[in-house]
Backbone and ligand atoms as CSV (ligand in chain L), in Angstrom:
chain,resi,resn,atom,element,x,y,z
A,1,UNK,N,N,1.671,-6.652,-25.047
A,1,UNK,CA,C,1.591,-5.292,-25.388
A,1,UNK,C,C,2.691,-4.917,-26.266
A,2,UNK,N,N,2.546,-4.249,-27.097
A,2,UNK,CA,C,3.911,-4.013,-27.932
A,2,UNK,C,C,3.491,-2.412,-28.282
A,3,UNK,N,N,4.646,-1.610,-28.500
A,3,UNK,CA,C,4.650,-0.231,-28.980
A,3,UNK,C,C,5.202,-0.258,-30.174
A,4,UNK,N,N,4.314,0.543,-31.021
A,4,UNK,CA,C,4.890,0.783,-32.399
A,4,UNK,C,C,4.772,2.215,-32.755
A,5,UNK,N,N,5.593,2.519,-33.888
A,5,UNK,CA,C,5.658,4.082,-34.306
A,5,UNK,C,C,4.307,4.399,-35.120
A,6,UNK,N,N,4.081,5.576,-34.811
A,6,UNK,CA,C,2.776,5.885,-35.749
A,6,UNK,C,C,3.102,6.143,-37.295
A,7,UNK,N,N,2.089,6.253,-38.243
A,7,UNK,CA,C,2.104,6.071,-39.442
A,7,UNK,C,C,3.525,6.383,-40.146
A,8,UNK,N,N,3.675,5.346,-41.022
A,8,UNK,CA,C,4.910,5.407,-41.782
A,8,UNK,C,C,4.710,6.481,-42.671
A,9,UNK,N,N,5.911,6.813,-43.391
A,9,UNK,CA,C,5.816,7.715,-44.577
A,9,UNK,C,C,6.023,9.060,-44.060
A,10,UNK,N,N,6.169,9.352,-42.814
A,10,UNK,CA,C,6.789,10.695,-42.461
A,10,UNK,C,C,7.959,10.584,-41.815
A,11,UNK,N,N,8.967,11.258,-42.670
A,11,UNK,CA,C,10.303,11.153,-41.922
A,11,UNK,C,C,10.353,11.606,-40.673
A,12,UNK,N,N,11.156,10.822,-39.791
A,12,UNK,CA,C,11.473,11.263,-38.334
A,12,UNK,C,C,11.768,12.573,-38.096
A,13,UNK,N,N,12.629,13.199,-38.858
A,13,UNK,CA,C,13.274,14.564,-38.164
A,13,UNK,C,C,12.299,15.792,-39.587
A,14,UNK,N,N,11.838,15.408,-40.394
A,14,UNK,CA,C,11.005,16.299,-41.373
A,14,UNK,C,C,11.297,17.791,-41.016
A,15,UNK,N,N,12.635,18.223,-40.968
A,15,UNK,CA,C,12.840,19.569,-40.908
A,15,UNK,C,C,12.613,20.088,-39.715
A,16,UNK,N,N,12.733,19.520,-38.535
A,16,UNK,CA,C,12.481,20.044,-37.240
A,16,UNK,C,C,13.419,20.844,-36.682
A,17,UNK,N,N,13.316,21.829,-36.164
A,17,UNK,CA,C,14.125,22.592,-35.472
A,17,UNK,C,C,14.587,22.138,-33.916
A,18,UNK,N,N,15.469,22.618,-33.611
A,18,UNK,CA,C,15.855,21.873,-32.137
A,18,UNK,C,C,14.870,22.755,-31.148
A,19,UNK,N,N,14.649,22.071,-29.940
A,19,UNK,CA,C,13.683,22.651,-29.266
A,19,UNK,C,C,14.026,24.020,-28.647
A,20,UNK,N,N,15.212,24.321,-28.361
A,20,UNK,CA,C,15.806,25.769,-28.126
A,20,UNK,C,C,15.275,26.617,-29.253
A,21,UNK,N,N,15.320,26.325,-30.554
A,21,UNK,CA,C,15.217,27.409,-31.603
A,21,UNK,C,C,13.726,27.589,-31.677
A,22,UNK,N,N,12.896,26.427,-31.409
A,22,UNK,CA,C,11.410,26.535,-31.744
A,22,UNK,C,C,10.571,26.891,-30.501
A,23,UNK,N,N,11.285,26.589,-29.222
A,23,UNK,CA,C,10.288,26.603,-28.247
A,23,UNK,C,C,9.394,25.400,-27.762
A,24,UNK,N,N,9.463,24.680,-28.752
A,24,UNK,CA,C,8.736,23.131,-28.414
A,24,UNK,C,C,9.672,22.131,-28.393
A,25,UNK,N,N,9.303,21.285,-27.546
A,25,UNK,CA,C,10.284,20.017,-27.244
A,25,UNK,C,C,10.063,19.440,-28.705
A,26,UNK,N,N,11.368,18.587,-28.671
A,26,UNK,CA,C,11.762,18.104,-29.903
A,26,UNK,C,C,10.460,16.938,-30.210
A,27,UNK,N,N,9.841,16.158,-29.134
A,27,UNK,CA,C,8.914,15.345,-29.453
A,27,UNK,C,C,7.614,15.943,-29.810
A,28,UNK,N,N,7.482,17.399,-29.619
A,28,UNK,CA,C,6.077,17.885,-30.036
A,28,UNK,C,C,5.596,17.779,-31.323
A,29,UNK,N,N,4.351,17.520,-31.728
A,29,UNK,CA,C,3.570,17.351,-32.963
A,29,UNK,C,C,2.861,18.674,-33.032
A,30,UNK,N,N,3.313,19.356,-34.055
A,30,UNK,CA,C,2.691,20.768,-34.078
A,30,UNK,C,C,1.268,20.773,-34.405
A,31,UNK,N,N,0.910,19.602,-35.115
A,31,UNK,CA,C,-0.653,19.561,-35.439
A,31,UNK,C,C,-1.350,19.133,-34.241
A,32,UNK,N,N,-0.829,18.771,-33.036
A,32,UNK,CA,C,-1.515,18.413,-31.868
A,32,UNK,C,C,-1.175,19.560,-30.923
A,33,UNK,N,N,-0.127,20.537,-30.801
A,33,UNK,CA,C,0.390,21.500,-30.047
A,33,UNK,C,C,-0.851,22.372,-29.820
A,34,UNK,N,N,-0.964,22.574,-28.554
A,34,UNK,CA,C,-2.033,23.939,-28.160
A,34,UNK,C,C,-1.208,25.035,-27.359
A,35,UNK,N,N,0.117,24.617,-27.316
A,35,UNK,CA,C,0.987,25.429,-26.291
A,35,UNK,C,C,0.773,27.020,-26.974
A,36,UNK,N,N,0.679,28.017,-25.826
A,36,UNK,CA,C,0.695,29.366,-26.146
A,36,UNK,C,C,1.612,30.218,-25.060
A,37,UNK,N,N,2.729,29.997,-25.333
A,37,UNK,CA,C,3.665,30.814,-24.326
A,37,UNK,C,C,3.510,32.262,-24.038
A,38,UNK,N,N,3.060,32.977,-25.106
A,38,UNK,CA,C,2.662,34.147,-25.156
A,38,UNK,C,C,1.343,34.741,-23.987
A,39,UNK,N,N,0.657,33.603,-23.830
A,39,UNK,CA,C,-0.463,33.831,-22.934
A,39,UNK,C,C,0.138,33.868,-21.550
A,40,UNK,N,N,1.580,33.448,-21.354
A,40,UNK,CA,C,1.937,33.507,-19.872
A,40,UNK,C,C,3.031,34.824,-19.579
A,41,UNK,N,N,3.369,35.482,-20.676
A,41,UNK,CA,C,4.107,36.444,-20.582
A,41,UNK,C,C,3.825,37.428,-19.565
A,42,UNK,N,N,2.678,37.707,-19.206
A,42,UNK,CA,C,2.569,38.765,-17.968
A,42,UNK,C,C,2.292,38.044,-16.749
A,43,UNK,N,N,2.667,36.677,-16.599
A,43,UNK,CA,C,2.300,36.029,-15.451
A,43,UNK,C,C,1.404,34.924,-15.727
A,44,UNK,N,N,1.494,33.727,-14.864
A,44,UNK,CA,C,0.675,32.880,-15.010
A,44,UNK,C,C,-0.910,32.812,-15.130
A,45,UNK,N,N,-1.523,32.393,-16.152
A,45,UNK,CA,C,-3.021,32.664,-16.318
A,45,UNK,C,C,-3.126,31.103,-16.411
A,46,UNK,N,N,-4.037,30.543,-15.544
A,46,UNK,CA,C,-4.304,29.003,-15.580
A,46,UNK,C,C,-5.259,28.758,-16.787
A,47,UNK,N,N,-5.428,27.546,-17.334
A,47,UNK,CA,C,-6.264,27.158,-18.358
A,47,UNK,C,C,-5.974,27.594,-19.764
A,48,UNK,N,N,-5.019,28.706,-19.858
A,48,UNK,CA,C,-4.900,29.315,-21.360
A,48,UNK,C,C,-3.863,29.078,-21.965
A,49,UNK,N,N,-2.725,28.513,-21.131
A,49,UNK,CA,C,-1.319,28.122,-21.977
A,49,UNK,C,C,-1.268,26.986,-22.715
A,50,UNK,N,N,-2.367,26.225,-22.696
A,50,UNK,CA,C,-2.180,25.102,-23.602
A,50,UNK,C,C,-1.145,24.032,-23.413
A,51,UNK,N,N,-0.741,23.219,-24.080
A,51,UNK,CA,C,0.068,22.224,-23.909
A,51,UNK,C,C,0.872,21.708,-25.046
A,52,UNK,N,N,2.116,21.232,-24.948
A,52,UNK,CA,C,2.832,20.556,-26.004
A,52,UNK,C,C,2.485,19.261,-26.025
A,53,UNK,N,N,2.100,18.404,-27.257
A,53,UNK,CA,C,1.727,17.184,-27.237
A,53,UNK,C,C,2.303,16.357,-28.562
A,54,UNK,N,N,2.834,15.061,-28.135
A,54,UNK,CA,C,3.424,14.468,-29.156
A,54,UNK,C,C,2.411,13.632,-29.933
A,55,UNK,N,N,2.858,13.293,-31.088
A,55,UNK,CA,C,1.969,12.315,-31.922
A,55,UNK,C,C,1.846,10.888,-31.109
A,56,UNK,N,N,0.548,10.411,-31.072
A,56,UNK,CA,C,0.420,9.142,-30.505
A,56,UNK,C,C,1.096,8.012,-31.151
A,57,UNK,N,N,1.583,7.237,-30.165
A,57,UNK,CA,C,1.883,5.808,-30.953
A,57,UNK,C,C,0.970,4.715,-30.525
A,58,UNK,N,N,0.648,3.867,-31.254
A,58,UNK,CA,C,-0.360,2.764,-31.368
A,58,UNK,C,C,0.215,1.833,-30.377
A,59,UNK,N,N,-0.800,1.379,-29.388
A,59,UNK,CA,C,-0.385,0.070,-28.645
A,59,UNK,C,C,-1.325,-0.833,-29.021
A,60,UNK,N,N,-0.617,-1.926,-29.649
A,60,UNK,CA,C,-1.298,-3.000,-30.140
A,60,UNK,C,C,-1.600,-4.070,-28.912
A,61,UNK,N,N,-2.848,-4.002,-28.435
A,61,UNK,CA,C,-3.124,-5.164,-27.366
A,61,UNK,C,C,-3.639,-6.270,-27.632
A,62,UNK,N,N,-3.551,-6.648,-28.988
A,62,UNK,CA,C,-4.335,-7.765,-29.423
A,62,UNK,C,C,-3.683,-9.122,-28.805
A,63,UNK,N,N,-2.519,-9.302,-28.139
A,63,UNK,CA,C,-2.121,-10.380,-27.619
A,63,UNK,C,C,-2.411,-10.459,-25.947
A,64,UNK,N,N,-3.056,-9.157,-25.565
A,64,UNK,CA,C,-3.362,-9.345,-24.079
A,64,UNK,C,C,-4.566,-10.143,-24.036
A,65,UNK,N,N,-4.582,-10.913,-22.848
A,65,UNK,CA,C,-5.760,-11.952,-22.631
A,65,UNK,C,C,-7.220,-10.996,-22.143
A,66,UNK,N,N,-8.337,-11.119,-22.630
A,66,UNK,CA,C,-9.648,-10.745,-22.081
A,66,UNK,C,C,-9.589,-9.286,-22.096
A,67,UNK,N,N,-9.040,-8.622,-23.005
A,67,UNK,CA,C,-8.915,-6.981,-22.907
A,67,UNK,C,C,-9.675,-6.290,-24.057
A,68,UNK,N,N,-10.568,-5.573,-24.045
A,68,UNK,CA,C,-11.133,-4.860,-25.069
A,68,UNK,C,C,-11.222,-3.383,-24.614
A,69,UNK,N,N,-11.175,-2.417,-25.796
A,69,UNK,CA,C,-10.638,-2.730,-27.164
A,69,UNK,C,C,-9.094,-3.082,-27.080
A,70,UNK,N,N,-8.628,-3.537,-28.270
A,70,UNK,CA,C,-7.446,-4.166,-28.165
A,70,UNK,C,C,-6.395,-3.169,-28.812
A,71,UNK,N,N,-6.779,-1.852,-29.038
A,71,UNK,CA,C,-5.947,-0.933,-29.404
A,71,UNK,C,C,-6.040,0.364,-28.393
A,72,UNK,N,N,-5.013,0.641,-27.916
A,72,UNK,CA,C,-4.783,1.972,-27.277
A,72,UNK,C,C,-3.838,2.957,-27.914
A,73,UNK,N,N,-3.731,3.995,-27.025
A,73,UNK,CA,C,-2.525,4.968,-27.545
A,73,UNK,C,C,-1.722,5.565,-26.361
A,74,UNK,N,N,-0.337,6.008,-26.598
A,74,UNK,CA,C,0.241,6.574,-25.836
A,74,UNK,C,C,1.050,7.792,-26.479
A,75,UNK,N,N,1.019,8.871,-25.564
A,75,UNK,CA,C,1.390,10.073,-26.096
A,75,UNK,C,C,2.028,11.112,-24.955
A,76,UNK,N,N,2.776,12.106,-25.143
A,76,UNK,CA,C,3.520,12.961,-24.239
A,76,UNK,C,C,2.790,14.352,-24.131
A,77,UNK,N,N,2.720,15.164,-23.082
A,77,UNK,CA,C,2.155,16.140,-23.123
A,77,UNK,C,C,3.114,17.020,-22.018
A,78,UNK,N,N,3.095,18.196,-22.232
A,78,UNK,CA,C,3.722,19.324,-21.381
A,78,UNK,C,C,2.963,20.447,-21.306
A,79,UNK,N,N,2.598,21.042,-20.171
A,79,UNK,CA,C,1.707,22.194,-20.109
A,79,UNK,C,C,2.522,23.400,-20.152
A,80,UNK,N,N,1.801,24.607,-20.510
A,80,UNK,CA,C,2.763,25.804,-20.811
A,80,UNK,C,C,2.463,26.681,-19.430
A,81,UNK,N,N,3.565,27.173,-18.704
A,81,UNK,CA,C,3.298,28.137,-17.629
A,81,UNK,C,C,4.745,28.892,-17.805
A,82,UNK,N,N,4.743,30.066,-16.715
A,82,UNK,CA,C,6.007,30.722,-16.659
A,82,UNK,C,C,7.379,29.994,-16.240
A,83,UNK,N,N,6.925,28.933,-15.516
A,83,UNK,CA,C,8.047,28.085,-15.158
A,83,UNK,C,C,8.115,26.703,-15.642
A,84,UNK,N,N,9.074,26.007,-15.650
A,84,UNK,CA,C,9.423,24.676,-16.173
A,84,UNK,C,C,8.328,23.823,-15.699
A,85,UNK,N,N,7.636,22.987,-16.594
A,85,UNK,CA,C,6.438,21.990,-16.325
A,85,UNK,C,C,6.966,20.583,-16.539
A,86,UNK,N,N,6.434,19.685,-16.006
A,86,UNK,CA,C,6.848,17.988,-15.880
A,86,UNK,C,C,6.166,17.924,-17.283
A,87,UNK,N,N,6.859,16.807,-17.981
A,87,UNK,CA,C,6.291,16.243,-19.242
A,87,UNK,C,C,5.646,14.917,-18.820
A,88,UNK,N,N,4.311,14.605,-19.092
A,88,UNK,CA,C,3.629,13.433,-18.749
A,88,UNK,C,C,3.608,12.577,-19.915
A,89,UNK,N,N,3.635,11.206,-19.655
A,89,UNK,CA,C,3.118,10.066,-20.274
A,89,UNK,C,C,1.839,9.664,-20.258
A,90,UNK,N,N,0.955,9.782,-21.087
A,90,UNK,CA,C,-0.462,9.318,-21.220
A,90,UNK,C,C,-0.444,7.876,-21.858
A,91,UNK,N,N,-1.331,6.831,-21.243
A,91,UNK,CA,C,-1.519,5.605,-21.795
A,91,UNK,C,C,-3.088,5.902,-21.884
A,92,UNK,N,N,-3.516,5.686,-23.097
A,92,UNK,CA,C,-5.027,5.715,-23.343
A,92,UNK,C,C,-5.553,4.350,-23.720
A,93,UNK,N,N,-6.651,3.882,-23.137
A,93,UNK,CA,C,-7.240,2.492,-23.182
A,93,UNK,C,C,-8.741,2.648,-23.029
A,94,UNK,N,N,-9.581,2.690,-23.998
A,94,UNK,CA,C,-10.985,2.612,-23.958
A,94,UNK,C,C,-11.279,4.183,-23.334
A,95,UNK,N,N,-11.995,3.960,-22.090
A,95,UNK,CA,C,-12.211,5.264,-21.470
A,95,UNK,C,C,-11.272,5.607,-20.302
A,96,UNK,N,N,-10.254,4.829,-20.115
A,96,UNK,CA,C,-9.132,5.266,-19.428
A,96,UNK,C,C,-8.062,5.773,-19.934
A,97,UNK,N,N,-7.401,6.888,-18.958
A,97,UNK,CA,C,-6.382,7.712,-19.263
A,97,UNK,C,C,-5.576,7.856,-18.321
A,98,UNK,N,N,-4.459,6.952,-18.514
A,98,UNK,CA,C,-3.425,7.046,-17.351
A,98,UNK,C,C,-2.374,7.943,-17.627
A,99,UNK,N,N,-2.183,8.872,-16.714
A,99,UNK,CA,C,-1.125,9.908,-17.046
A,99,UNK,C,C,-0.087,9.912,-15.764
A,100,UNK,N,N,1.316,9.827,-16.084
A,100,UNK,CA,C,2.307,9.938,-15.130
A,100,UNK,C,C,3.529,10.535,-15.555
A,101,UNK,N,N,4.107,11.401,-14.774
A,101,UNK,CA,C,5.304,12.123,-15.052
A,101,UNK,C,C,6.265,11.284,-15.733
A,102,UNK,N,N,7.091,11.690,-16.752
A,102,UNK,CA,C,8.053,10.873,-17.354
A,102,UNK,C,C,9.104,10.518,-16.319
A,103,UNK,N,N,9.288,11.153,-15.433
A,103,UNK,CA,C,10.429,10.895,-14.759
A,103,UNK,C,C,10.068,9.586,-13.677
A,104,UNK,N,N,8.450,9.441,-13.393
A,104,UNK,CA,C,8.432,8.460,-12.879
A,104,UNK,C,C,8.128,7.168,-13.732
A,105,UNK,N,N,7.736,7.489,-14.947
A,105,UNK,CA,C,7.345,6.324,-15.874
A,105,UNK,C,C,8.613,5.769,-16.362
A,106,UNK,N,N,9.601,6.425,-16.451
A,106,UNK,CA,C,10.764,5.908,-16.973
A,106,UNK,C,C,11.531,4.712,-16.173
A,107,UNK,N,N,11.420,4.869,-14.733
A,107,UNK,CA,C,12.185,3.660,-14.081
A,107,UNK,C,C,11.222,2.528,-14.073
A,108,UNK,N,N,9.868,2.811,-14.146
A,108,UNK,CA,C,8.748,1.717,-14.173
A,108,UNK,C,C,8.862,0.918,-15.430
A,109,UNK,N,N,9.023,1.798,-16.517
A,109,UNK,CA,C,9.105,0.875,-17.842
A,109,UNK,C,C,10.550,0.201,-17.940
A,110,UNK,N,N,11.471,0.761,-17.338
A,110,UNK,CA,C,12.777,0.148,-17.234
A,110,UNK,C,C,12.740,-1.397,-16.464
A,111,UNK,N,N,11.888,-1.273,-15.355
A,111,UNK,CA,C,11.919,-2.309,-14.460
A,111,UNK,C,C,11.095,-3.255,-15.083
A,112,UNK,N,N,9.911,-2.975,-15.859
A,112,UNK,CA,C,8.948,-3.948,-16.919
A,112,UNK,C,C,9.877,-4.399,-17.914
A,113,UNK,N,N,10.815,-3.616,-18.568
A,113,UNK,CA,C,11.601,-4.328,-19.640
A,113,UNK,C,C,12.372,-5.301,-19.175
A,114,UNK,N,N,13.299,-5.079,-17.873
A,114,UNK,CA,C,14.048,-5.915,-17.208
A,114,UNK,C,C,13.306,-7.248,-17.007
A,115,UNK,N,N,12.161,-7.207,-16.392
A,115,UNK,CA,C,11.597,-8.334,-16.238
A,115,UNK,C,C,11.134,-9.155,-17.110
A,116,UNK,N,N,10.811,-8.584,-18.496
A,116,UNK,CA,C,10.358,-9.193,-19.375
A,116,UNK,C,C,11.456,-9.797,-20.285
A,117,UNK,N,N,12.660,-9.156,-20.199
A,117,UNK,CA,C,13.880,-9.585,-20.670
A,117,UNK,C,C,14.237,-10.896,-20.166
A,118,UNK,N,N,14.145,-10.966,-18.627
A,118,UNK,CA,C,14.632,-12.087,-18.007
A,118,UNK,C,C,13.766,-13.298,-18.240
A,119,UNK,N,N,12.452,-13.013,-18.511
A,119,UNK,CA,C,11.454,-14.125,-18.762
A,119,UNK,C,C,11.736,-14.509,-20.405
A,120,UNK,N,N,12.152,-13.822,-21.360
A,120,UNK,CA,C,12.485,-14.198,-22.423
A,120,UNK,C,C,13.820,-14.750,-22.581
A,121,UNK,N,N,14.689,-14.476,-22.006
A,121,UNK,CA,C,16.219,-15.220,-21.700
A,121,UNK,C,C,15.867,-16.599,-21.230
A,122,UNK,N,N,15.019,-16.862,-20.319
A,122,UNK,CA,C,14.834,-17.926,-19.550
A,122,UNK,C,C,14.046,-18.913,-20.534
A,123,UNK,N,N,12.957,-18.298,-21.411
A,123,UNK,CA,C,12.296,-19.294,-22.294
A,123,UNK,C,C,13.109,-19.665,-23.371
A,124,UNK,N,N,14.196,-19.169,-23.668
A,124,UNK,CA,C,15.018,-19.679,-24.807
A,124,UNK,C,C,14.512,-19.218,-26.053
A,125,UNK,N,N,13.469,-18.397,-26.111
A,125,UNK,CA,C,13.087,-17.753,-27.354
A,125,UNK,C,C,13.885,-16.524,-27.634
A,126,UNK,N,N,13.855,-16.510,-28.978
A,126,UNK,CA,C,14.545,-15.296,-29.626
A,126,UNK,C,C,13.623,-14.638,-30.417
A,127,UNK,N,N,13.526,-13.275,-30.351
A,127,UNK,CA,C,12.715,-12.425,-31.178
A,127,UNK,C,C,13.345,-11.839,-32.334
L,1,ZN,ZN,ZN,4.543,22.124,-28.878
């Protein structure tokens, strides 16, 4: 499995304002964002706050044995409520959508990276 950035041709910073200025996390893709902080001003109203959402990244799974479909997506979301909310990493593959808090995903991804780095070093292959 490899991770790749989405569509080329879009500048990485394309005039983005900082999160503090815009109210959106830096990773939020405004075209996918449904966040409506104004809906929460008078207190929590479940189901109407929307969520910030990142652009998906394409997961090329063509090298994974016996797995179909061979393309997946990963993206971030963060719900909107009057209190701070967790940011979640979603990994979609076929009908499956795995979601985990970024704070839980980060150590897992670091452990996987360490594991594969050790295997690459042992193989003597350089990429
Ligand atoms: Zn947003």
